[in-house]
Structures are given as C-alpha cells and as structure tokens.
C-alpha positions as CSV (number, residue, x, y, z in Angstrom):
1,M,-14.2,-2.7,1.0
2,N,-18.0,-3.4,0.4
3,P,-18.3,-6.5,-1.8
4,G,-21.2,-5.5,-3.2
5,E,-19.6,-2.7,-4.9
6,L,-17.3,-5.2,-6.8
7,N,-20.0,-5.7,-9.7
8,K,-18.3,-5.7,-13.1
9,R,-16.5,-8.7,-14.2
10,I,-13.4,-7.7,-15.8
11,T,-9.9,-9.6,-17.3
12,I,-6.7,-8.2,-16.9
13,Q,-4.3,-8.9,-19.8
14,R,-0.7,-8.9,-20.5
15,K,1.6,-8.6,-23.5
16,K,3.1,-11.7,-24.9
17,T,5.8,-12.1,-27.2
18,T,5.3,-15.1,-30.0
19,L,7.3,-15.3,-33.5
20,N,5.6,-15.2,-36.5
21,S,6.0,-17.6,-39.4
22,Y,9.1,-15.4,-40.8
23,G,10.5,-15.5,-37.1
24,E,9.8,-12.2,-36.4
25,N,8.9,-11.3,-32.7
26,I,4.9,-10.4,-32.4
27,Q,3.9,-8.8,-29.5
28,D,-0.5,-9.5,-28.2
29,W,-2.2,-9.6,-25.2
30,E,-3.1,-12.9,-23.5
31,N,-5.6,-12.8,-20.6
32,L,-4.2,-13.3,-17.2
33,I,-7.2,-13.5,-14.4
34,T,-10.9,-12.5,-14.7
35,I,-12.1,-10.9,-11.2
36,W,-14.9,-8.8,-9.9
37,A,-14.2,-5.0,-9.5
38,S,-16.1,-1.6,-9.5
39,I,-15.3,1.4,-12.4
40,N,-16.0,4.5,-11.4
41,P,-15.5,7.8,-13.9
42,I,-13.6,10.4,-12.2
43,V,-15.3,13.5,-12.3
44,G,-13.5,16.5,-14.4
45,K,-9.9,15.9,-14.8
46,E,-7.3,14.2,-12.6
47,Y,-3.7,14.8,-13.8
48,F,-0.8,12.9,-12.1
49,A,3.2,12.7,-12.9
50,A,4.6,9.8,-14.4
51,E,8.4,11.0,-14.9
52,T,7.8,14.1,-16.8
53,I,4.5,13.0,-18.7
54,N,1.3,13.9,-17.8
55,S,-1.4,11.3,-18.1
56,E,-5.0,11.8,-18.0
57,V,-7.1,9.8,-15.8
58,T,-10.6,9.0,-16.9
59,H,-11.6,6.1,-14.4
60,K,-11.0,4.4,-11.1
61,I,-11.2,0.8,-10.7
62,K,-11.2,-1.1,-7.6
63,V,-10.6,-4.7,-7.0
64,R,-9.3,-6.7,-4.3
65,Y,-5.9,-7.0,-3.3
66,L,-3.8,-9.0,-6.0
67,N,0.1,-8.9,-6.2
68,I,-0.1,-9.8,-9.9
69,I,-1.4,-6.8,-11.5
70,K,1.5,-4.6,-12.7
71,P,1.4,-1.2,-14.4
72,N,2.4,-2.7,-18.1
73,M,-1.1,-4.5,-17.9
74,R,-4.3,-3.4,-19.3
75,I,-8.2,-4.0,-18.4
76,E,-10.5,-5.6,-20.8
77,F,-14.2,-4.4,-19.5
78,N,-17.0,-5.9,-21.7
79,S,-15.0,-4.6,-25.2
80,R,-13.5,-1.3,-23.8
81,I,-9.9,-1.3,-23.1
82,F,-8.6,0.4,-20.1
83,T,-4.6,1.3,-20.3
84,I,-3.2,1.2,-16.4
85,Q,-1.6,4.6,-15.5
86,S,-1.3,3.4,-11.9
87,I,-1.8,1.0,-9.1
88,I,-2.4,2.1,-5.9
89,N,-2.4,-0.7,-2.5
90,Y,-5.2,1.3,-0.6
91,K,-4.2,2.3,2.7
92,E,-1.6,0.1,2.1
93,N,-3.2,-2.6,4.0
94,N,-3.1,-5.4,1.0
95,T,-7.0,-5.6,0.9
96,E,-7.8,-3.4,-2.2
97,L,-6.2,-1.8,-5.3
98,Q,-7.0,1.2,-6.7
99,I,-6.2,1.2,-10.5
100,M,-5.9,4.5,-12.6
101,C,-6.8,4.0,-15.8
102,N,-7.1,5.8,-18.9
C-alpha cells in the first residue's frame, strides 16, 4: 500500500444504545476511531450478493488493516455518511482493508 494514497481523514462509527428519560432504548452512533484512508468512487455499477439481497456499491475505501472494523459500522467523511456493505482483507495479509460502501 502506498501511504501517500491515504489522504482523507475518516471516522469509523458504531451503534450505541442508551436509555432515554422514559426508559426506552435509543440507538445512536458514536465515534470509534479516526484514521487516514483513500476514498475512490466505483466506476459504473458494481453489485454483489449479501445473502439474497443485492446492494449497490458506490465507493471503495482503503485503510490500513484494523481488526476492529465490522460491517455493522459506518464511515463519516466530512459531512457524508458511507454505509459499509463488505470488508475485504486485501490479499489476506493483514496490511490493507478494502471497504465497499454506498
């Protein structure tokens, strides 16, 4: 991985559940970690199957390998939100993650 490609500052967010004043569960997002990444739009349309549902992937985000990033998280970049569709451990060598998002 070329470290010069990682020129965007992103924040990985995870869901958190808290109780409101009525004792009801409220789901919100909390910041987990802020890291450097590259964000690349996918040219054309790229589809993949997640169980039996097709999802449109619009961006591929590359980061250094971290084992704490999960598909149920999301990515915030500036004021944009990216929903994680899948995470690929590139070449299975634990150095780079390719996160497919929409």
